[in-house]
C-alpha angles and dihedrals in degrees: 000000000000095000091054091048091051091050094046094047099038098118093049094041093053089062094046102045120090103206094187129063098060108324096101091046091052092049090051094048092047089050094241089123128037119227090258093051090047092051092046092054097038097051096039108120095208124108119289092252089057091051088048089053089053091052091049090050090055094057104097106154141048089243091056091047092050091051089046091055089049091049090051090053092048093051099052097267102108091136089064092047090051090049089055094044091050091047089237092320098312102102106047093154093053091050094050091048091050094047092048091050090050091050091050091047092050092049095045098035 
C-alpha cells in the first residue's frame, strides 16, 4: 500500500519533502538508509528536490515506507506523511486506520 503510493506520488513528493533538518538522520537511525546511502544523499550538492527523489528511489519495501512515514512525522512533516498515507487524497480510510494504529502503538509501546 505505502510503496505503491510513494511510487505513484514520486514527482509530487519530491517537491514536498524536506530531506535536510533531521529526516536523513531519522532514516539512518531507523535503518531505512545505510551509512553509504545517507552520505550520498546528504553530501549531494543538487537541489533538495533531487535529493528527495534519490531518497524516494531508495525505498523498496513496505517496511521502509512505513518507517519513512514515521520519520516524516517525527521531523515536522506530518502533512507529507498524510499525503502518502492517503495516496494523494484518495484513501482517507486507510490513512485514518494507519494513524490510529500508530497512536495506539505509541501509547502502548
